C-alpha positions as CSV (number, residue, x, y, z in Angstrom):
1,X,39.3,-74.2,-12.4
2,X,40.3,-71.0,-14.0
3,X,41.0,-72.8,-17.2
4,X,37.3,-74.1,-17.3
5,X,36.1,-70.4,-16.8
6,X,38.4,-69.2,-19.5
7,X,37.2,-72.0,-22.0
8,X,33.6,-71.2,-21.1
9,X,34.1,-67.5,-21.8
10,X,36.1,-68.2,-25.1
11,X,33.4,-70.6,-26.3
12,X,30.6,-68.1,-25.4
13,X,32.4,-65.3,-27.2
14,X,33.1,-67.4,-30.2
15,X,29.5,-68.2,-30.4
16,X,28.4,-64.7,-29.9
17,X,30.6,-63.2,-32.5
18,X,31.4,-66.1,-34.9
19,X,30.3,-64.3,-38.0
20,X,32.8,-61.4,-38.0
21,X,36.6,-61.0,-37.7
22,X,35.8,-58.5,-34.9
23,X,34.7,-61.4,-32.7
24,X,38.1,-63.3,-32.9
25,X,39.9,-60.1,-31.8
26,X,37.4,-59.7,-29.0
27,X,38.2,-63.3,-27.7
28,X,41.9,-62.7,-28.0
29,X,41.6,-59.4,-26.0
30,X,39.4,-61.0,-23.4
31,X,42.0,-63.8,-22.9
32,X,44.8,-61.4,-22.7
33,X,42.8,-59.3,-20.1
34,X,42.1,-62.5,-18.1
35,X,45.8,-63.5,-18.2
36,X,46.9,-60.1,-17.0
37,X,44.4,-60.1,-14.2
38,X,45.8,-63.5,-13.1
39,X,49.4,-62.3,-13.1
40,X,48.3,-59.1,-11.3
41,X,46.5,-61.1,-8.5
42,X,49.6,-63.5,-8.1
43,X,52.1,-60.5,-8.0
44,X,49.9,-58.7,-5.4
45,X,49.8,-61.8,-3.2
46,X,53.5,-62.3,-3.4
47,X,54.5,-58.6,-2.7
48,X,51.9,-58.4,0.0
49,X,53.4,-61.4,1.9
50,X,56.9,-60.1,1.5
51,X,55.8,-56.6,2.6
52,X,54.2,-58.2,5.7
53,X,57.2,-60.2,6.6
54,X,59.5,-57.1,6.2
55,X,57.3,-55.0,8.4
56,X,57.1,-57.7,11.1
57,X,60.9,-58.0,11.1
58,X,61.2,-54.2,11.4
59,X,58.6,-54.1,14.1
60,X,60.3,-56.8,16.1
61,X,63.7,-55.1,15.9
62,X,62.4,-51.9,17.4
63,X,62.5,-51.4,21.1
64,X,60.0,-49.6,23.0
65,X,61.5,-46.5,24.6
66,X,59.9,-46.0,28.1
């Protein structure tokens, strides 16, 4: 599904800036930004899950002093 959006964006950008070399660079930068965003979202999900598991284990290991 993300690929379809990326293709749509790339097609639109090519049509919008087809007459200049600057447009080609803009498409490349847009694709790079999209790729970086996807990698960041995946990394945050993985790290968030690992942090949650770690905090849960630490919390279970603590005893309540009463």
